[in-house]
KEZA-299227 format. One record per residue (C-alpha): residue in three letters; x, y, z. Coordinates in steps of 0.001 Angstrom, whole numbers, plus 500000, padded with zeros to 6 digits. Example, Ala and Ser with C-alpha at 12.3 -4.5 7.8 and 13.67 -1.06 7.14 Angstrom:
REM KEZA-299227
<ALA <512300 495500 507800>>
<SER <513670 498940 507140>>
//
This chain:
REM KEZA-299227
<MET <439414 282638 629158>>
<SER <440478 282111 632772>>
<ALA <439806 278373 632411>>
<VAL <441998 278210 629303>>
<LEU <444854 279847 631160>>
<GLN <444779 277014 633704>>
<TYR <445268 274205 631169>>
<PRO <448373 272070 631699>>
<PRO <451327 272723 629358>>
<GLU <450992 269280 627744>>
<LEU <447466 270094 626571>>
<LEU <448515 273459 625146>>
<PHE <451396 271785 623334>>
<THR <449009 269228 621848>>
<ILE <446679 271967 620633>>
<CYS <449560 273714 618878>>
<ALA <450661 270410 617393>>
<HIS <447234 269989 615820>>
<VAL <447396 273537 614456>>
<TYR <450730 272748 612833>>
<ALA <449468 269419 611480>>
<ALA <446499 271183 609881>>
<GLY <448907 272796 607414>>
<LEU <450480 269534 606264>>
<PRO <449164 268014 603031>>
<PRO <447150 264806 603398>>
<PHE <448092 261433 602003>>
<THR <445811 261987 599004>>
<ARG <445747 265543 597736>>
<SER <445037 267443 594587>>
<LEU <447673 269007 592388>>
<ASP <446349 272547 592634>>
<PRO <447326 275674 594601>>
<ILE <445845 276202 598034>>
<ALA <443330 279017 598436>>
<LEU <443578 281136 601584>>
<ARG <439941 282180 601917>>
<ASP <437437 280235 603971>>
<TYR <435632 277806 601684>>
<GLY <434641 275288 604328>>
<ALA <435940 271778 604925>>
<PRO <436421 269220 602151>>
<THR <433949 266375 601938>>
<ALA <436338 263977 600205>>
<LEU <439935 263779 599046>>
<PRO <441539 264884 596838>>
<SER <440023 268370 596905>>
<SER <441140 271581 595203>>
<MET <438317 273684 596563>>
<PRO <437815 273623 599548>>
<PRO <441495 272955 600142>>
<ALA <442439 269702 601823>>
<ASN <444755 271432 604309>>
<CYS <445201 274885 605742>>
<PRO <447657 277150 603927>>
<GLU <451030 277461 605576>>
<PRO <450795 281277 606036>>
<VAL <447539 280815 607961>>
<VAL <449124 278198 610187>>
<ARG <452135 280397 610885>>
<ARG <449942 283393 611639>>
<THR <447776 281319 614010>>
<LEU <450811 280046 615915>>
<ALA <452263 283567 616015>>
<HIS <449046 284904 617554>>
<LEU <449034 282113 620129>>
<CYS <452533 283168 621177>>
<LEU <451154 286578 622110>>
<VAL <448510 285243 624540>>
<ASN <450714 284527 627558>>
<ARG <453887 282740 628539>>
<ALA <452302 279273 628595>>
<TRP <450969 279586 625055>>
<TYR <454302 281035 623943>>
<ASP <456172 277999 625241>>
<ALA <453665 275667 623562>>
<ALA <453612 277341 620125>>
<LYS <457271 278325 619772>>
<PRO <458596 274812 618960>>
<TRP <456195 274485 616025>>
<LEU <457100 277911 614636>>
<TRP <460768 276977 614574>>
<GLN <460388 273455 613198>>
<LYS <460941 274392 609558>>
<ILE <463128 277276 608342>>
<GLU <464010 278497 604895>>
<VAL <466829 281025 604553>>
<ARG <466118 283588 601855>>
<LEU <467957 286855 602547>>
<PRO <471442 287561 603988>>
<ARG <470130 289827 606746>>
<SER <467597 287216 607772>>
<TRP <470405 284671 607843>>
<LEU <472397 286862 610229>>
<ALA <469330 287361 612432>>
<LEU <468789 283597 612499>>
<LEU <472410 283010 613405>>
<GLU <472220 285540 616227>>
<GLU <469031 284046 617618>>
<ILE <470177 280400 617585>>
<THR <473905 280621 618342>>
<GLY <473905 283842 620399>>
<GLY <476295 285545 617994>>
<GLU <479931 284972 617243>>
<ASP <481239 286647 620416>>
<GLN <479380 284521 622969>>
<SER <482120 281997 623725>>
<THR <483877 283936 626459>>
<GLU <484235 282539 629954>>
<ASP <482216 285326 631582>>
<ASN <479225 284662 629332>>
<THR <479494 280946 630002>>
<ALA <479589 281527 633769>>
<LEU <476582 283813 633519>>
<ALA <474690 281159 631566>>
<VAL <475529 278586 634234>>
<GLU <474273 280898 636969>>
<GLN <470994 281568 635153>>
<SER <470479 277873 634376>>
<ILE <471029 276830 638001>>
<TYR <468634 279505 639225>>
<ALA <465925 278527 636719>>
<VAL <466112 274817 637384>>
<THR <466266 275394 641176>>
<LYS <463091 277462 641037>>
<ALA <461332 274813 638953>>
<ALA <462442 272024 641289>>
<LEU <461243 274000 644312>>
<ALA <457763 274263 642771>>
<THR <457735 270519 642200>>
<ALA <459020 269253 645536>>
<PRO <459775 271701 648414>>
<ILE <462617 270792 650747>>
<PRO <461400 269969 654290>>
<GLY <462756 272110 657099>>
<ALA <462846 275368 655124>>
<SER <460983 278201 656859>>
<THR <460479 280411 653808>>
<ASP <460643 280081 650051>>
<ALA <463925 281970 650058>>
<ASP <465473 279458 652457>>
<ALA <464197 276545 650384>>
<LEU <465545 278140 647206>>
<GLN <468931 278614 648827>>
<LYS <469026 275019 650092>>
<TRP <468157 273676 646654>>
<LYS <470860 275799 645077>>
<GLU <473448 274695 647630>>
<SER <472564 271017 647047>>
<ILE <472922 271401 643287>>
<LEU <476211 273298 643561>>
<GLU <477563 270686 645935>>
<THR <476788 267983 643403>>
<LEU <478325 269990 640524>>
<SER <481503 270784 642435>>
<GLY <482283 267161 643161>>
<PRO <485483 265459 642015>>
<ASP <483742 264030 638932>>
<GLY <482133 267319 637893>>
<SER <482704 268394 634302>>
<ILE <482127 272119 635010>>
<PRO <485207 274026 636255>>
<PRO <484820 275608 639701>>
<GLU <485385 279116 638352>>
<LEU <482209 278788 636258>>
<LEU <480040 277975 639273>>
<SER <480263 281537 640632>>
<PRO <478880 284630 638925>>
<PRO <481434 286801 637097>>
<ALA <480927 289787 639354>>
<SER <481886 287853 642529>>
<ARG <485186 286540 641189>>
<ASP <488530 288193 641839>>
<PRO <490828 288661 638876>>
<SER <493664 286195 638742>>
<PRO <496471 285459 636307>>
<ARG <494711 282218 635365>>
<ARG <491674 284100 634042>>
<LEU <493865 286329 631883>>
<ARG <494965 283456 629696>>
<ALA <493923 283807 626100>>
<LYS <493507 280059 625605>>
<SER <491197 279352 628541>>
<LYS <488473 276984 627415>>
<SER <485134 276190 629036>>
<PRO <482901 273185 628411>>
<ALA <480420 273308 625579>>
<ARG <476980 274603 626377>>
<TRP <475329 271246 625698>>
<LYS <477658 269610 628216>>
<ILE <476933 272220 630871>>
<MET <473189 271801 630502>>
<ARG <473430 268013 630643>>
<THR <475573 268209 633778>>
<ILE <473137 270552 635508>>
<SER <470187 268324 634576>>
<ASP <471973 265251 635946>>
<ALA <472753 267130 639163>>
<VAL <469115 268138 639627>>
<GLN <468088 264526 638988>>
<ASN <470455 263271 641671>>
<VAL <469351 265858 644237>>
<MET <465692 265114 643539>>
<GLU <466209 261375 643912>>
<MET <467935 261888 647265>>
<ASN <465248 264220 648682>>
<GLU <462012 263050 647041>>
<PRO <462389 259786 645095>>
<GLY <459915 259340 642252>>
<PHE <459082 263030 641822>>
<TYR <458875 264604 638366>>
<VAL <462091 266387 637377>>
<PRO <461474 269455 635170>>
<THR <463433 269826 631966>>
<LEU <466134 272469 632014>>
<HIS <464923 275496 630085>>
<ASP <466986 276451 627061>>
<SER <466348 279941 625722>>
<ARG <467879 279185 622327>>
<PRO <465421 277689 619812>>
<GLY <467919 275573 617882>>
<ARG <466653 272340 619417>>
<PHE <463264 272899 617756>>
<VAL <464582 273154 614193>>
<GLN <464149 269992 612126>>
<HIS <464233 271412 608586>>
<ILE <466532 274094 607190>>
<ASP <467389 274847 603592>>
<PHE <468995 277549 601470>>
<ASN <467135 276793 598259>>
<HIS <465970 280404 597807>>
<PHE <469005 282112 599349>>
<ARG <470297 284932 597111>>
<THR <472688 287866 597494>>
<ILE <471867 289361 594096>>
<GLY <470681 292968 594184>>
<MET <472504 294026 597352>>
<ARG <474918 296323 595441>>
<ARG <477990 294569 596741>>
<SER <481282 294751 594921>>
<VAL <483133 291676 593705>>
<GLU <485691 292109 596479>>
<GLU <482971 292213 599132>>
<GLY <481367 289130 597661>>
<MET <484668 287246 597829>>
<ASN <486036 288434 601184>>
<SER <482886 289258 603190>>
<ARG <480594 286322 602690>>
<PHE <477408 286005 604662>>
<VAL <477217 282215 604749>>
<THR <480598 280834 605837>>
<GLY <481683 277424 606959>>
<LYS <482228 278478 610568>>
<ARG <478779 280051 610803>>
<VAL <477033 277024 609310>>
<GLU <478987 274713 611609>>
<ALA <478074 276775 614674>>
<LEU <474427 276728 613604>>
<LEU <474352 272972 613077>>
<LYS <475859 272359 616517>>
<GLU <472836 274068 618080>>
<MET <470377 271849 616147>>
<PRO <470449 268351 617658>>
<ASN <467065 267421 616136>>
<LEU <467863 268496 612576>>
<THR <466774 265848 610062>>
<THR <466667 267697 606725>>
<PHE <469227 270019 605146>>
<GLY <469193 271686 601754>>
<ALA <472058 273585 600113>>
<THR <472348 275558 596898>>
<GLU <475040 276787 594542>>
<TYR <474845 280248 596117>>
<MET <476335 279005 599402>>
<ASP <478164 275783 598533>>
<GLY <481469 277479 599403>>
<ALA <480426 277136 603061>>
<LEU <480184 273347 602853>>
<THR <483539 272658 604452>>
<LEU <484723 269399 605977>>
<PRO <483610 270332 609541>>
<VAL <480148 271098 608117>>
<LEU <479887 267719 606388>>
<ASN <481112 266016 609544>>
<GLU <478459 267856 611516>>
<LEU <475771 266785 609058>>
<PHE <476596 263128 608542>>
<LEU <478554 262044 611641>>
<ARG <475629 262429 614017>>
<GLY <473366 259876 615569>>
<ILE <474118 256248 614674>>
<PRO <477495 256937 612945>>
<SER <478768 258518 616175>>
<ARG <477480 255699 618360>>
<GLY <478975 252941 616258>>
<ARG <482585 253814 617047>>
<SER <483572 255015 620442>>
<ARG <487270 255619 619860>>
<PRO <489682 255996 616949>>
<SER <491606 252883 616086>>
<ARG <495327 252523 616161>>
<GLY <497803 253480 613504>>
<ARG <496946 256072 610886>>
<GLY <493545 256831 612368>>
<LEU <495181 258398 615444>>
<MET <497390 261221 614313>>
<SER <496724 263965 616862>>
<ASN <497810 264930 620336>>
<ASP <495927 264471 623620>>
<SER <494104 267813 623467>>
<ASP <492827 267058 619962>>
<ASN <491710 263610 621051>>
<GLU <489832 265109 623994>>
<LEU <488130 267598 621668>>
<GLU <487212 264832 619245>>
<GLU <485786 262737 622046>>
<ASP <483638 265669 623222>>
<GLU <482370 266217 619673>>
<ARG <481553 262547 619310>>
<GLU <479757 262519 622664>>
<ARG <477661 265510 621648>>
<ARG <476751 263978 618277>>
<ARG <475558 260777 619910>>
<ASP <472540 262652 621250>>
<CYS <471689 264126 617835>>
<LYS <469190 262648 615425>>
<ASP <470301 261052 612195>>
<LEU <469980 263119 609059>>
<GLU <467065 261853 606956>>
<ALA <467244 264028 603838>>
<VAL <469943 266145 602226>>
<ASP <469950 268151 599028>>
<PHE <473176 269239 597305>>
<THR <471541 270237 594007>>
<GLY <473809 272451 591899>>
<CYS <476739 272462 594353>>
<VAL <479750 272538 592048>>
<SER <482206 274903 593719>>
<ALA <485819 273871 594195>>
<VAL <485386 274071 597968>>
<PHE <482502 271613 597971>>
<VAL <484153 269232 595522>>
<GLY <487369 269168 597551>>
<THR <485499 268793 600829>>
<LEU <483360 265900 599594>>
<THR <486440 264217 598149>>
<GLU <488266 264477 601477>>
<PHE <485190 263298 603379>>
<VAL <484912 260196 601205>>
<ASN <488643 259466 601379>>
<THR <488639 259859 605151>>
<HIS <485510 258015 606175>>
<LEU <484180 255913 603302>>
<LEU <487130 254454 601411>>
<PRO <488797 251571 603272>>
<HIS <492553 251729 603663>>
<ASP <494816 248984 602383>>
<GLY <496166 248465 605896>>
<ASP <499762 249340 605028>>
<SER <501036 251743 607652>>
<SER <504322 252392 605885>>
<GLY <503105 255073 603500>>
<SER <505189 257680 601844>>
<GLU <506610 260563 603785>>
<ASP <504524 263095 601839>>
<GLU <501316 261187 602601>>
<GLU <502129 261017 606297>>
<ARG <502900 264701 606331>>
<ALA <499600 265494 604610>>
<ASP <497666 263393 607134>>
<ALA <499405 265140 610023>>
<ARG <498646 268533 608554>>
<ARG <494946 267681 608129>>
<SER <494759 266441 611702>>
<ARG <496157 269747 612979>>
<THR <494029 272075 610863>>
<LEU <490728 270176 610965>>
<PRO <489622 269330 614529>>
<ALA <486987 266879 613288>>
<VAL <486100 263355 614207>>
<ARG <488504 260986 612478>>
<PHE <487616 257349 612339>>
<SER <489649 254406 611238>>
<ARG <490161 253822 607531>>
<GLU <490131 250100 607952>>
<GLU <486397 249965 607269>>
<SER <483976 252465 605777>>
<LEU <481138 254236 607536>>
<MET <477461 253613 606831>>
<PHE <474642 256098 607340>>
<PRO <471440 254066 607791>>
<GLY <469293 257052 608743>>
<LEU <469438 258948 605425>>
<GLN <466496 258193 603129>>
<ARG <466467 261020 600569>>
<LEU <469552 262193 598676>>
<GLY <469545 264856 595968>>
<LEU <472667 265358 593848>>
<ARG <471140 266812 590709>>
<GLY <473586 268840 588692>>
<VAL <476627 267947 590836>>
<LYS <478758 267506 587735>>
<SER <482207 268023 589226>>
<ILE <482235 264959 591491>>
<GLN <484324 262183 589954>>
<PRO <482842 258660 589689>>
<HIS <485323 257129 592154>>
<ILE <484056 259610 594766>>
<LEU <480374 259578 593803>>
<THR <480030 255796 593929>>
<PRO <481155 255163 597535>>
<PHE <479292 258238 598705>>
<VAL <475949 257011 597347>>
<LEU <476533 253428 598492>>
<ALA <477119 254635 602070>>
<PHE <473352 255142 602492>>
<PRO <471690 251702 602657>>
<SER <468211 253038 603499>>
<LEU <467684 255306 600491>>
<THR <464172 255610 599122>>
<HIS <464597 258739 596988>>
<LEU <467701 259262 594863>>
<ASP <468356 261987 592311>>
<LEU <471501 261567 590180>>
<SER <470409 263669 587225>>
<ALA <473222 265388 585301>>
<THR <475992 263708 587301>>
<ARG <478877 261417 586396>>
<VAL <477088 258290 587515>>
<THR <478476 255169 585832>>
<PRO <477061 251695 585149>>
<GLY <479216 250425 588025>>
<LEU <477186 252457 590502>>
<LEU <473911 251010 589208>>
<ASP <475359 247497 589487>>
<ALA <476436 248168 593072>>
<LEU <473019 249625 593924>>
<GLY <471410 246486 592599>>
<ASP <473347 244386 595103>>
<SER <472763 246771 598029>>
<PRO <469871 246727 600546>>
<VAL <468505 249957 599027>>
<ARG <464794 249879 598091>>
<LEU <464042 252920 595947>>
<HIS <460666 254576 595530>>
<SER <461898 257478 593426>>
<LEU <464818 257553 590984>>
<ALA <466040 260314 588667>>
<LEU <468642 259566 586005>>
<ALA <468022 262443 583633>>
<ARG <470822 263550 581275>>
<CYS <473377 261085 582651>>
<THR <475856 260893 579769>>
<ARG <477976 258038 581152>>
<LEU <475157 255546 581544>>
<THR <474402 252990 578841>>
<GLY <471086 251553 577806>>
<GLU <472158 248099 578943>>
<SER <473018 249279 582439>>
<ILE <469666 251054 582879>>
<ARG <467811 248055 581488>>
<ASP <469586 245550 583726>>
<PHE <469055 247705 586801>>
<LEU <465299 248140 586239>>
<VAL <464717 244539 585227>>
<ARG <466941 242566 587615>>
<ALA <467859 244756 590590>>
<PRO <465722 244318 593738>>
<ALA <466424 247963 594559>>
<ALA <464301 249050 591566>>
<ALA <461341 246712 592112>>
<ARG <459288 249259 594107>>
<ILE <459992 252369 592073>>
<GLN <456960 254640 591760>>
<GLU <458644 257727 590333>>
<LEU <461086 257320 587470>>
<THR <462647 259858 585146>>
<LEU <464986 258917 582328>>
<TYR <464649 262329 580694>>
<GLY <466803 263229 577744>>
<ASP <466713 266030 575189>>
<GLN <468242 266881 571844>>
<THR <471610 267680 573446>>
<PHE <471812 264640 575743>>
<PRO <469435 262024 574294>>
<SER <468391 258890 576109>>
<PRO <470843 255951 575777>>
<LEU <467980 253424 575634>>
<SER <467318 251481 572457>>
<ALA <464042 249985 571230>>
<GLU <465135 246542 572468>>
<ASP <465968 247959 575909>>
<LEU <462562 249627 576141>>
<SER <460793 246421 575103>>
<GLU <462454 244459 577922>>
<ILE <461787 247236 580441>>
<PHE <458097 247474 579520>>
<THR <457533 243714 579666>>
<LEU <459932 242533 582395>>
<ALA <460716 245385 584815>>
<PRO <458866 244854 588149>>
<CYS <458107 248566 588545>>
<PHE <456266 248553 585216>>
<LEU <454493 245254 585862>>
<SER <453204 246334 589281>>
<GLY <451180 249251 587931>>
<GLU <452304 251468 590821>>
<LEU <454101 254113 588727>>
<THR <452811 257632 589376>>
<TYR <455446 259598 587449>>
<LEU <457274 258507 584291>>
<ASP <459478 260537 581939>>
<LEU <460920 258795 578876>>
<SER <461667 261887 576825>>
<SER <463948 261372 573789>>
<ALA <463655 257576 574039>>
<PRO <462888 255754 570745>>
<ILE <459288 254952 571673>>
<THR <456982 253638 568967>>
<GLU <453340 252675 568774>>
<GLU <454280 249006 569055>>
<LEU <456220 249625 572276>>
<LEU <453302 251490 573830>>
<GLN <451087 248512 573046>>
<GLU <453525 246214 574872>>
<CYS <453469 248344 578018>>
<ARG <451260 247136 580864>>
<PRO <448391 249373 582097>>
<GLN <449447 252090 584539>>
<PRO <446282 253099 586407>>
<LYS <448093 255281 588973>>
<LEU <450192 257267 586502>>
<ARG <449591 261002 586924>>
<SER <452362 262529 584793>>
<LEU <453885 261236 581554>>
<GLY <456874 262733 579747>>
<LEU <457158 261982 576018>>
<SER <459118 264970 574713>>
<TYR <461672 264969 571882>>
<ILE <460228 261918 570092>>
<PRO <459603 263396 566623>>
<GLN <458352 260190 564962>>
<LEU <455690 259253 567545>>
<ASP <452149 259922 566276>>
<LEU <449556 261682 568402>>
<LYS <447068 258883 567811>>
<ALA <449399 256370 569459>>
<ILE <449796 258622 572499>>
<THR <446051 259187 572713>>
<MET <445320 255467 572480>>
<PHE <447850 254656 575231>>
<ILE <446413 257236 577660>>
<GLN <442814 256341 576854>>
<THR <443285 252595 577354>>
<LYS <446184 252157 579796>>
<ALA <446849 255442 581667>>
<MET <443543 257204 582185>>
<GLY <444774 258921 585366>>
<VAL <447428 261032 583611>>
<GLU <446938 264726 584389>>
<VAL <450148 266180 582931>>
<LEU <451572 265282 579526>>
<THR <454749 266715 577985>>
<LEU <454925 266816 574176>>
<VAL <457795 269217 573474>>
<SER <459122 268583 569936>>
<THR <457121 265346 569709>>
<SER <454993 264019 566844>>
<PRO <455125 265104 563177>>
<GLU <451678 266711 563565>>
<LEU <453024 269270 566045>>
<ASP <456466 269874 564505>>
<TRP <455622 272651 562043>>
<SER <458502 275030 562749>>
<ARG <461238 273130 560934>>
<ALA <462212 275366 558082>>
<GLY <465459 276871 556887>>
<ALA <468814 275828 555516>>
<GLY <469809 272334 556545>>
<MET <466558 271643 558423>>
<GLY <464319 270613 555581>>
<GLY <460972 272032 554675>>
<PRO <458130 272693 557105>>
<ARG <456169 269599 558040>>
<GLY <452951 271450 558630>>
<SER <451475 274787 559585>>
<ALA <450469 276447 562842>>
<ARG <446799 275910 562043>>
<GLN <447337 272245 561307>>
<ALA <449238 271778 564590>>
<SER <446450 273457 566550>>
<LEU <443786 271366 564839>>
<ALA <445744 268151 565411>>
<LEU <446195 268912 569110>>
<HIS <442506 269621 569675>>
<THR <441069 266896 567474>>
<GLN <443500 264070 568295>>
<VAL <444384 264779 571965>>
<ILE <442115 267254 573754>>
<GLY <438911 266138 572085>>
<PRO <439173 262392 572676>>
<LEU <440802 262639 576147>>
<CYS <439394 265768 577812>>
<THR <435909 266371 576370>>
<PRO <432944 264799 578204>>
<PRO <430610 262802 575984>>
<TYR <427289 264258 574940>>
<THR <424172 263044 576771>>
<SER <420536 263075 575713>>
<ILE <418338 265816 577161>>
<HIS <415453 263313 577360>>
<SER <417199 261235 580075>>
<PRO <414837 260690 583065>>
<GLU <417668 261215 585581>>
<PRO <420295 263942 585553>>
<ILE <423577 262543 584324>>
<VAL <426860 264336 584870>>
<PRO <429119 263298 581975>>
<GLN <432721 262537 582810>>
<ALA <435713 262971 580543>>
<PRO <437435 259766 579445>>
<THR <440690 260691 581213>>
<HIS <442090 263184 583765>>
<LEU <444346 265000 581300>>
<ARG <444342 268759 581916>>
<VAL <447896 270052 581376>>
<ILE <449991 269653 578212>>
<GLU <453494 271047 577907>>
<LEU <454344 272129 574372>>
<SER <457166 273888 572586>>
<ILE <457125 277655 572320>>
<GLN <456462 277529 568565>>
<VAL <453332 275434 569040>>
<LEU <452118 277664 571864>>
<VAL <452494 280716 569647>>
<GLY <450358 279021 567032>>
<LEU <447633 278357 569608>>
<GLY <447153 282087 570172>>
<GLY <444924 282823 573149>>
<GLY <443678 279262 573516>>
<ALA <440247 277754 572903>>
<GLY <437421 277718 575395>>
<SER <438703 277106 578921>>
<TRP <442135 276021 577674>>
<ARG <444702 278752 578307>>
<ILE <448465 279146 577891>>
<ILE <450435 279586 581113>>
<ARG <454037 280645 580687>>
<SER <456888 280595 583167>>
<LYS <459547 283223 583556>>
<GLY <462214 280963 582072>>
<GLY <460578 280281 578710>>
<ARG <458598 277080 579262>>
<GLY <454873 277010 578564>>
<TRP <451855 274795 579243>>
<TYR <448456 274455 577646>>
<ALA <446142 274013 580623>>
<ASP <442436 273607 581231>>
<ALA <441682 276472 583619>>
<ALA <438222 275070 584367>>
<SER <439385 271717 585770>>
<GLY <439922 270965 589436>>
<TRP <439336 268400 592172>>
<VAL <436063 268979 594035>>
<GLY <434548 266470 596436>>
<GLY <437036 263726 595608>>
<GLU <436491 263830 591848>>
<LEU <437990 265808 588977>>
<ARG <435415 268314 587811>>
<ARG <435610 270021 584470>>
<GLU <433834 273127 583235>>
<LEU <434032 275021 586527>>
<PRO <431984 278245 586419>>
<PRO <433785 281466 585444>>
<ASP <433386 282906 588958>>
<HIS <435039 279913 590632>>
<PRO <438085 281109 592671>>
<PHE <440361 278447 591265>>
<ARG <439453 279297 587688>>
<ILE <439954 282998 588388>>
<GLU <443468 282333 589655>>
<MET <444348 280229 586625>>
<GLU <443018 282920 584295>>
<ARG <445166 285482 586083>>
<LEU <448294 283409 585498>>
<ALA <447413 283041 581838>>
<ASP <446907 286785 581469>>
<ALA <450337 287456 583044>>
<ASN <451995 286064 579863>>
<GLY <455171 285004 581643>>
<ASN <455468 288149 583796>>
<VAL <455551 286048 586954>>
<SER <458013 285094 589644>>
<SER <460639 282445 589036>>
<GLY <458639 279813 590913>>
<VAL <455579 279964 588661>>
<GLY <455089 277111 586271>>
<MET <453235 273883 585819>>
<ALA <455027 270626 586443>>
<CYS <454168 267389 588082>>
<GLU <455295 267861 591658>>
<GLU <453958 264529 592711>>
<ASN <457117 263098 591243>>
<GLY <458585 265902 589201>>
<GLY <458597 268243 592179>>
<SER <458884 265889 595082>>
<ALA <459572 267479 598414>>
<TRP <462632 265384 599057>>
<LEU <463385 267208 602285>>
<ARG <459929 266836 603749>>
<ASP <459575 264904 607008>>
<ALA <457849 261545 606740>>
<GLY <455979 259768 609477>>
<PRO <452882 260669 611463>>
<ARG <453264 264409 610942>>
<GLY <452851 264347 607199>>
<ARG <453345 262879 603797>>
<LEU <456803 262307 602395>>
<ILE <456042 263765 598991>>
<ARG <454309 267016 598499>>
<ARG <451960 266629 595566>>
<GLY <451060 269530 593330>>
<PHE <451267 270392 589675>>
<VAL <450891 274137 589858>>
<CYS <453871 275947 591351>>
<VAL <452007 279216 591887>>
<PRO <452003 281645 594809>>
<ARG <449301 281113 597391>>
<MET <446085 282820 596407>>
<ASN <445485 286059 598330>>
<GLU <448500 285382 600542>>
<PRO <448766 287859 603445>>
<LYS <452110 288996 604734>>
<ILE <453011 288414 608375>>
<PRO <454335 291597 610029>>
<MET <458021 291423 610828>>
<HIS <457574 292496 614436>>
<VAL <455190 289614 615059>>
<THR <457579 287216 613381>>
<MET <460567 288341 615431>>
<ARG <458677 288336 618734>>
<THR <457556 284769 618299>>
<GLY <461019 283590 617346>>
<LEU <460215 282863 613698>>
<CYS <463041 284701 611988>>
<ILE <462726 283208 608534>>
<LYS <459644 282538 606478>>
<GLY <459771 278824 605765>>
<THR <458300 276780 602929>>
<ASP <458862 273296 601599>>
<LEU <461973 272698 599550>>
<GLU <460909 270903 596423>>
<LEU <463611 269100 594494>>
<CYS <462256 268516 591006>>
<LEU <462810 265239 589254>>
<ASP <462053 267295 586174>>
<SER <465620 268540 585676>>
<ARG <464665 271353 583320>>
<PRO <464501 274888 584701>>
<LEU <461163 276662 584592>>
//
């Protein structure tokens, strides 16, 4: 143990990085839940059992225990514990805010001066350990000389730190100047940068070429790269309506203060439970960082400059701070429909994205409105002569944002030329936006256009067939239902199947064409899709089961999830009553048709002779193991047949799943033994009969539950793949005292933004 304690910090940091990376899913993974027990290492991928990666709770617990070893391990493991945060409860949100921002009362001059004093002392001590000053008799003398040299550099004529902040609060005499209510001190980021530059200069003068230690920052905001509010709720706290309206937990000022302390933030997820906090300063803090702040150094003349000198100085400081921040890579605004968010996004687009006509002689009311906005919103204001572009953003989720008008939605989406994942389901997207996307440099890998009532079949067809932006699509949902059916016609589908590059390439992994007028002839025209893993064919009442079976058996053998809600006359037996016609079948006939025409031909291994000289393991013709059906059909299936069980979600959806199928050793194995841990977990979910948490269900998360906010690159896969949205098996709970000691205030998980727009 003594040898481990002597390892350099870089090696300890690398060890913790590998621990964190062990919890990230691999490039090829199964679509099953991760077991927490020790089942060994997988021999091939994908693998359900043993799991291909360590469960996230185990990784967090390991890093938390490493933080308790000593100070060196604490400094190495803390950045990885804070890298991804998910806000769930209001009290946890307040604890997170206190830990990262230091609270709402930490902006006083005395606290700033104390922080400067502590920072100078810490960096002086670190510099002394690196390169001692010659001529100093004792360590105390050397420490004092280093401190005097740094203070002399900071107190120069070009120093950005006021002289009154360079002395501790207790040594200063009260003066009328310090009693001013409006006294302002530099931002904390500016103070730390100035001190680091001063140490660099002193080190270069005394010992050129020596290593300069990084200034220690006690606040963990710089480690956070992923934060989302997807599971944030205030329900059940016994708060009155007045408290909910006037005493909100998540406010715009708090979110803005939090974002300012996160220079490395790359992913942000919001929800309808906190969209009232998405004010204009918050959107500016999210989008106007990194490249957008570096592209324009100063506001242009005319209408873009409508504030006084103090406002301009504040704007310049904000722009300088944002230049050092990373660009946002993924943002999720799913379900944000509040009036505050709609008004804020409208003003953001009008201010930064819509070019002005160049006429400076506007009306008096317009000039007055601009002046009022410049006084009340101390945000970065750029020129309206040209629009901003955000080349860093790659994943944008706007599902269910129904209140944004098309003239605001179109320029907002077109401002991101590097998009690879785009979700516009249930929005007011128009054919004009698809035409503009086709002419843009966007190259999409995932596109969701479910329940878009303003789109036409011609616009979707032209975009998929002719637009270069749609040539590389691997995940496509054009879902429609009985309320909002698909606008595609049979002619449109024929051209898409035979001419669209994404269909001709055979790279599709997720496809949902529910409510489209698909026929057996159209399925025969479609090219083979060997990589397809989920297929949505719901709400197509005239499509026979035999045509679906033939398509999967001959052209899409890799499909694992199939949706057949209200599809096929063989399964639609519940239509009875006034105005609905007579029943088209019975529950028994529907169950027999499902097993004989779908499950039997696609999921049952062929029989082999017992006289074979070598043992032969029969394989099923396809990978199908999950079928989503309507509630009426599921009721007719009863308790299932054999290993096929019914798994219900809390919201009313249900799936007919093979509980004995899973990936083992790189291949899909069927007929797992009854004592297999994965089969036991699936049986438990089936026995729950819908008495589960809101996150339990079965959907294709490879494309239907893509982790749009997940970091890409060497640390992990962009898309989190997994069909079964179930809690981790045998998940232990991390004690709160361990969590708070290590700096991990919030339990974090991946935010998965489903292309499948239906609630579970």
